[in-house]
C-alpha positions, 0 to 999 in steps of 0.5 A: 096217508096220516091218521089220527084216531081218538079215544076218549069222550062220553058223558060226565057229571058236571065237576067230575074228570075226562081225558081224551087221547090222540094217536097219529100214524102214518108216514111223518117225520114230525109233527107241530103243534099237535092240540084239541078243538072243539065245536058245539052246535050252532057254535064256530070249531074254537081252540081248546089247547096245542102243545109244541114239541119243546112243550109249550103249551097254549090254552084256551081263557076259558079252560085254564086252569081245568085241562091240562095238554100232554105229549109223547114225541116218540109215539106220537100221541096227544092227551087231553086231561079235562077236570072240574068239568062245566056243561058249556064245556059240551062238544064234538072235540076234534085231534090236529095235528100239524104234520110235516110227511116223510115224503115231503119235507118241504110241506107242512098239512094239517090233518084232524081226527074224527072227533068225540062227543064230550056231553057234561050233564048239569 
């Protein structure tokens, strides 16, 4: 079994910064890609940012220039640095990992963290 453990999240004022971290553990051969999604009440879950093992990043237009995603392949961790936060960024943020498990090299399985609340006050 694979588990994603998230840290970070909380309450921050508009214009402030917050950092999220996620660590994947278990019988993992590789993770590609790894990233963050978010979901606000009454809205669909949306992509925030992803990053491949080679370092290629993909950002939602709404966060470009403000958020930075990074990862440590050796530690199976991913981080999201969020700057210039806006009230519209308020949502539950979920870590996501597309995992190739050790027990089956032909399979790729999507895993999700439990979610962490990010609230940006005006």
